[in-house]
C-alpha positions as CSV (number, residue, x, y, z in Angstrom):
1,M,44.0,-25.8,15.1
2,S,44.2,-29.3,13.5
3,S,45.9,-29.5,10.1
4,R,42.9,-31.5,9.1
5,P,39.9,-29.1,9.5
6,W,37.5,-31.7,8.1
7,L,38.2,-33.9,11.2
8,C,37.2,-31.0,13.4
9,L,34.0,-30.5,11.5
10,I,33.1,-34.1,11.8
11,A,33.7,-34.0,15.6
12,I,31.6,-30.9,16.0
13,L,28.7,-32.4,14.0
14,A,28.9,-35.6,16.0
15,V,28.4,-33.7,19.2
16,A,25.9,-31.1,17.9
17,A,23.6,-33.4,15.9
18,P,21.5,-36.2,17.4
19,V,22.0,-39.6,16.0
20,L,19.0,-40.9,14.0
21,G,17.0,-43.3,16.1
22,Q,18.6,-42.5,19.4
23,P,16.4,-41.3,22.4
24,A,17.0,-37.7,21.5
25,D,14.7,-38.0,18.5
26,N,12.9,-41.3,19.2
27,P,9.6,-40.8,21.3
28,A,9.5,-44.6,22.0
29,A,12.8,-44.3,23.9
30,K,12.5,-40.9,25.4
31,P,10.9,-40.7,28.8
32,G,9.7,-37.4,30.4
33,P,6.8,-35.1,30.9
34,R,5.8,-35.3,27.2
35,M,5.3,-39.0,27.1
36,S,2.3,-40.3,25.3
37,P,-0.8,-40.2,27.5
38,Q,-1.2,-43.1,29.9
39,P,-4.8,-44.2,30.3
40,D,-4.5,-45.4,33.9
41,P,-5.4,-42.5,36.2
42,N,-3.6,-44.3,39.1
43,W,-0.4,-44.7,37.1
44,L,1.8,-42.6,39.2
45,K,0.4,-44.1,42.4
46,R,1.0,-47.6,41.1
47,H,4.6,-46.6,40.2
48,E,5.2,-45.3,43.7
49,G,3.9,-48.6,45.1
50,F,6.4,-50.5,43.0
51,V,9.2,-48.2,44.2
52,E,8.2,-49.1,47.8
53,I,8.3,-52.8,46.9
54,A,11.8,-52.3,45.5
55,K,12.9,-50.6,48.6
56,R,12.0,-53.6,50.7
57,G,14.1,-55.8,48.5
58,N,14.0,-59.6,48.3
59,V,13.1,-59.8,44.6
60,D,15.0,-62.3,42.5
61,V,12.7,-62.2,39.4
62,L,10.9,-59.1,38.1
63,F,8.2,-59.0,35.5
64,L,8.1,-55.7,33.5
65,G,5.5,-54.8,31.0
66,D,2.0,-53.5,30.2
67,S,-1.5,-54.8,30.8
68,I,-0.6,-58.3,29.5
69,T,2.0,-58.5,32.3
70,D,-0.2,-56.6,34.8
71,A,-2.9,-59.3,34.6
72,W,-0.6,-61.9,36.1
73,R,-1.9,-60.4,39.4
74,S,-5.6,-60.8,38.6
75,F,-8.1,-63.5,38.0
76,D,-11.7,-63.3,36.8
77,E,-13.2,-66.6,37.8
78,K,-16.5,-66.1,35.9
79,N,-14.7,-65.5,32.5
80,S,-11.5,-67.4,33.3
81,R,-9.3,-64.4,32.6
82,G,-6.0,-63.5,34.2
83,G,-3.0,-65.3,35.5
84,K,-3.0,-64.9,39.3
85,R,-3.6,-68.5,40.2
86,I,-0.8,-69.6,37.9
87,F,1.5,-66.8,39.1
88,D,1.0,-67.8,42.7
89,K,1.8,-71.4,41.9
90,E,4.7,-71.1,39.4
91,F,6.4,-67.8,40.0
92,A,5.7,-66.5,43.5
93,P,8.0,-69.2,45.0
94,L,10.8,-67.8,42.9
95,K,10.6,-64.4,44.8
96,T,8.9,-62.7,41.8
97,A,7.5,-59.2,41.7
98,N,5.2,-57.9,39.0
99,F,5.7,-54.3,37.9
100,G,3.3,-54.4,34.9
101,I,1.0,-51.5,34.4
102,G,-1.9,-51.5,31.8
103,G,-1.5,-49.0,29.0
104,D,2.3,-48.7,29.3
105,Q,4.4,-48.0,26.2
106,T,8.2,-48.5,26.1
107,Q,8.8,-44.9,27.2
108,H,6.7,-45.4,30.3
109,V,8.6,-48.4,31.4
110,L,11.9,-46.7,30.8
111,W,10.8,-43.7,32.9
112,R,9.7,-46.0,35.7
113,I,13.0,-47.7,35.8
114,Q,14.8,-44.4,35.8
115,N,12.7,-43.2,38.7
116,G,13.1,-45.8,41.4
117,E,11.7,-49.1,40.4
118,L,15.1,-50.8,40.5
119,D,16.4,-48.8,43.6
120,G,17.0,-51.3,46.3
121,I,16.8,-54.5,44.2
122,K,19.1,-56.2,41.8
123,P,16.9,-58.9,40.3
124,K,18.7,-62.0,39.0
125,V,16.2,-62.1,36.1
126,V,13.9,-59.5,34.5
127,M,11.2,-60.9,32.2
128,L,10.4,-58.0,29.8
129,M,7.6,-57.9,27.3
130,I,6.6,-54.4,26.0
131,G,5.7,-52.6,22.9
132,T,2.2,-53.6,21.8
133,N,0.8,-50.2,23.0
134,N,3.3,-48.4,20.8
135,M,2.0,-50.0,17.6
136,A,-0.4,-47.2,16.6
137,A,2.1,-44.3,17.1
138,H,5.5,-45.6,16.4
139,S,7.4,-47.5,13.7
140,A,8.8,-51.0,14.3
141,E,12.3,-49.5,14.4
142,Q,11.3,-46.9,17.0
143,I,9.6,-49.5,19.2
144,A,12.7,-51.8,18.9
145,L,14.9,-48.9,20.0
146,G,12.6,-48.2,22.9
147,V,12.9,-51.8,24.0
148,E,16.7,-51.7,23.6
149,A,16.8,-48.5,25.8
150,I,14.9,-50.4,28.5
151,V,17.3,-53.3,28.4
152,K,20.3,-50.9,28.6
153,E,18.8,-49.0,31.5
154,I,18.2,-52.3,33.4
155,H,21.9,-53.2,32.9
156,K,23.0,-49.7,33.8
157,R,21.3,-49.9,37.2
158,S,21.8,-53.6,37.8
159,P,24.7,-55.0,35.6
160,S,24.3,-58.5,37.0
161,T,20.7,-58.9,36.0
162,K,19.8,-61.2,33.1
163,V,17.0,-60.1,30.8
164,L,14.5,-62.6,29.4
165,L,13.3,-60.5,26.5
166,L,10.1,-61.8,25.1
167,G,9.0,-61.1,21.6
168,I,5.8,-59.0,21.4
169,F,2.8,-61.3,21.4
170,P,0.6,-61.6,18.3
171,R,-2.6,-59.7,18.4
172,G,-5.7,-59.5,16.2
173,N,-7.9,-62.5,15.1
174,K,-6.1,-63.1,11.9
175,P,-2.7,-62.3,10.3
176,G,-2.5,-58.7,8.9
177,A,-0.6,-55.5,9.0
178,I,-0.3,-55.2,12.7
179,R,1.1,-58.8,12.9
180,D,3.6,-57.9,10.2
181,K,4.7,-54.9,12.2
182,I,5.1,-57.0,15.4
183,K,7.2,-59.5,13.4
184,E,9.5,-56.7,12.2
185,C,9.9,-55.3,15.6
186,N,10.6,-58.8,17.0
187,R,13.2,-59.4,14.3
188,I,15.1,-56.3,15.4
189,I,15.0,-56.9,19.1
190,A,16.0,-60.5,18.7
191,K,19.5,-59.2,17.9
192,L,19.9,-58.1,21.5
193,D,20.2,-61.8,22.4
194,D,23.8,-62.6,23.5
195,G,23.2,-66.3,24.2
196,G,21.9,-65.6,27.7
197,K,25.0,-63.9,29.0
198,T,23.0,-60.8,29.7
199,V,20.0,-61.1,27.4
200,K,18.0,-64.1,26.3
201,Y,15.4,-63.5,23.6
202,L,12.4,-65.8,23.4
203,D,9.5,-65.5,21.0
204,I,6.6,-67.7,22.2
205,G,3.9,-66.0,20.1
206,G,3.4,-69.0,17.9
207,K,2.3,-71.1,20.9
208,F,-0.9,-69.0,21.0
209,L,-1.9,-69.4,17.4
210,E,-3.8,-72.0,15.4
211,P,-2.0,-73.6,12.4
212,D,-3.8,-71.2,10.1
213,G,-2.5,-68.2,12.1
214,T,-5.8,-67.3,13.7
215,L,-5.8,-66.4,17.4
216,P,-8.4,-68.3,19.3
217,P,-10.5,-66.3,21.9
218,E,-10.1,-69.1,24.4
219,I,-6.5,-68.1,24.6
220,M,-6.8,-64.3,24.0
221,Y,-10.4,-63.3,24.7
222,D,-10.2,-60.0,22.9
223,Y,-7.4,-61.0,20.6
224,L,-4.9,-59.1,22.8
225,H,-5.3,-60.0,26.5
226,L,-5.0,-63.5,27.9
227,T,-7.4,-66.0,29.4
228,E,-6.1,-68.3,32.2
229,K,-5.4,-70.8,29.4
230,G,-3.2,-68.3,27.7
231,Y,-1.3,-67.6,30.9
232,Q,-0.7,-71.3,31.4
233,I,0.8,-71.5,27.9
234,W,3.0,-68.5,28.8
235,A,4.1,-70.0,32.1
236,D,4.9,-73.3,30.5
237,A,7.0,-71.6,27.9
238,V,9.1,-69.4,30.1
239,K,9.5,-71.0,33.6
240,G,12.3,-73.3,32.5
241,E,14.1,-70.5,30.8
242,I,13.8,-68.3,34.0
243,E,15.1,-71.2,36.1
244,K,18.1,-71.6,33.8
245,L,18.9,-67.9,34.0
246,L,18.6,-68.0,37.8
247,K,21.1,-70.8,38.0
248,G,23.5,-69.2,35.4
């Protein structure tokens, strides 16, 4: 027995008690069967489709996220919504795959990565933007830890991958409590930036806003999801950064 019993007690407590904010007690960073409900009834089928894409390989750039990322693959010509035309022009030539699923929260993306979506590929760059669907149920700190868990899982499975981590986009017509929460979350996840060595943080949210802070519907038609104009702004803001990370 140690002559310093208090050291033994500290060691026991460190093993027995979960650390505050870690996945053991943070629902935003804890994947599993008790994840928050996912509204897409085809969620598992879509995940399995992504796993098959990963098995085929030949992916240099991977987009990960929720419905905002998901809609890079669609275009509604009547309402000019979605980013498919821009994706096909700007990102498809870079060998880009899109693993966005509408409704996903941080824990859903984490589960997907842990269950095959990186098996068979080691993307040179992952563009990650996730967290807006966690806003109602989780604190800014929990959401940020969920994002951090995803970044760590990416690097665990593909250490050479560089993550272009985007700040959560602004939502709502005008500044308010939800915008403040997004800012706080972004403030925390910005600390994951290591100068682009493994993570490059980029907040492009201001590019969508008017000088008075309002969010115009011609950019986000429901003050959350993007029009084609919004996707063009997004593409213009990140393509150069993606190309830098690919070369680096």
